[in-house]
C-alpha positions in Angstrom: -11.2 414.2 56.9 -14.8 415.2 56.3 -15.7 412.8 59.1 -17.8 415.4 62.1 -17.3 412.8 64.7 -13.8 413.0 65.0 -11.5 413.2 68.5 -8.1 413.9 68.2 -7.3 412.3 71.6 -8.5 409.0 70.3 -8.3 408.9 66.5 -6.1 406.6 64.7 -4.1 408.0 61.5 -1.5 406.0 59.4 0.1 406.9 56.4 2.1 405.0 53.3 3.3 405.7 50.3 2.9 403.0 47.7 4.5 402.7 44.4 1.4 402.9 42.1 -0.8 405.0 40.7 -4.0 406.1 42.6 -6.1 404.7 40.2 -4.9 401.6 41.0 -4.8 402.6 44.7 -8.6 402.5 44.3 -9.4 399.9 42.0 -7.2 397.6 45.0 -9.9 398.9 47.6 -13.1 398.9 45.7 -13.4 395.5 43.6 -14.0 392.5 44.5 -11.1 390.3 42.9 -8.1 392.8 44.8 -9.6 392.8 48.3 -10.1 389.0 48.3 -6.0 389.5 47.3 -5.3 391.5 50.0 -7.8 392.8 52.8 -7.0 391.7 56.4 -4.4 391.1 58.6 -1.4 388.9 57.9 -1.8 385.3 58.0 -5.8 385.3 57.0 -7.5 384.8 53.9 -10.7 386.8 52.5 -13.7 385.7 51.3 -15.8 388.7 49.4 -19.7 387.9 50.3 -21.4 391.3 48.7 -19.3 394.7 47.4 -22.3 397.4 47.1 -20.1 400.5 46.0 -22.7 403.5 46.9 -23.3 405.5 49.6 -25.3 403.1 52.1 -24.0 400.0 50.0 -22.3 397.0 52.0 -18.8 395.2 51.4 -19.6 391.9 53.6 -16.2 389.8 53.9 -15.8 386.6 55.9 -11.9 386.0 57.5 -10.2 383.1 58.0 -7.1 381.7 59.4 -5.6 379.1 58.3 -6.9 376.7 61.5 -9.4 379.4 63.4 -13.3 380.1 62.6 -14.4 381.9 59.6 -15.0 385.9 61.3 -17.2 388.2 59.1 -17.0 392.0 59.0 -18.5 395.0 57.0 -18.2 398.2 55.7 -21.2 400.6 55.3 -19.9 403.5 52.9 -21.0 406.4 53.4 -18.7 409.2 51.3 -16.8 407.9 47.8 -15.1 410.1 45.4 -13.5 407.5 42.7 -9.6 407.7 42.5 -9.4 409.4 45.7 -11.5 408.6 48.8 -13.6 406.4 50.4 -15.5 407.1 53.8 -17.2 403.9 55.6 -18.2 402.6 59.0 -16.5 399.4 59.5 -17.6 396.4 62.1 -17.8 393.1 62.8 -20.6 391.3 61.5 -22.2 387.7 61.2 -23.3 385.6 58.2 -25.9 388.2 57.8 -24.5 391.5 58.6 -25.5 392.2 61.2 -22.9 393.8 63.7 -21.7 391.2 66.4 -19.3 391.7 69.5 -15.6 391.6 68.1 -15.1 388.0 68.8 -11.9 388.5 70.8 -12.2 391.7 72.5 -16.0 392.1 74.0 -15.3 395.9 75.0 -13.8 396.9 71.5 -15.8 399.6 69.8 -18.9 398.4 68.0 -18.3 400.6 64.4 -15.5 402.7 63.5 -15.8 405.1 61.3 -12.9 404.8 59.0 -11.3 406.7 55.6 -8.9 406.6 53.3 -7.4 409.5 51.1 -5.2 409.2 48.0 -2.7 411.9 46.7 -0.3 411.9 44.3 3.0 412.6 44.9 6.4 412.4 43.4 5.1 410.0 40.0 3.8 407.5 43.7 0.6 407.9 45.9 -0.1 409.1 49.5 -2.5 406.9 51.6 -3.5 408.5 54.2 -5.5 406.6 56.7 -7.8 407.4 59.3 -10.3 405.7 62.1 -12.2 407.0 65.2 -15.2 404.9 67.6 -18.5 406.3 66.7 -22.0 405.1 69.0 -19.1 403.9 71.3 -19.6 404.1 75.4 -16.3 405.5 77.3 -15.0 401.6 78.2 -15.1 400.9 74.4 -13.2 404.5 73.4 -11.2 403.3 76.3 -10.2 400.2 74.5 -9.4 401.6 71.1 -7.3 403.8 72.6 -5.4 401.2 74.3 -4.8 399.3 70.8 -4.0 402.0 69.0 0.1 400.4 68.7 -1.4 396.9 68.2 -3.1 398.1 65.5 -0.4 400.2 63.8 0.9 397.0 63.9 -1.8 395.1 61.8 -3.1 397.6 59.7 0.8 398.0 58.6 0.8 394.5 58.2 -2.4 394.7 56.0 -1.1 397.6 54.0 2.3 395.3 53.6 0.0 392.9 51.9 -1.5 395.4 49.7 1.9 396.8 48.9 3.1 393.2 48.0 -0.4 392.8 46.0 -0.1 396.1 43.4 3.5 394.7 42.9 2.1 391.8 41.2 -0.2 393.5 39.3 
């Protein structure tokens, strides 16, 4: 990954193999009509508020549990290499795109530098995911570190949703 602010002691990493072309997976990560079908934890629905795919551009979205309040999040894109890589800063936000504290974890890092890289592999696509907190206190980094196992489960659930969605295309 090209991020300069990495800390191997707390970075979160995950690899997944998809039985789909790299270009289709990239589209699923970068087009609103696709993101609304799969992005977010299991049980959540997603509404794309804004998607501006360019460095400095924003993907602003609203997530909702069936009986819960609407929560907002956003990506601020840093690097974009079509069909190969996205680097972005992920954070919780309000309806106006302003950063907010995680609604369920006040010590969660305010910003997570994240990336996805896509590789062709034997007719499939290997996707490598990476995240690390930035602009965070030691307490926030510790929360991130302590939550890695839960993040593994939650993000795997999100990727399961992506995999099921890709099978419908």
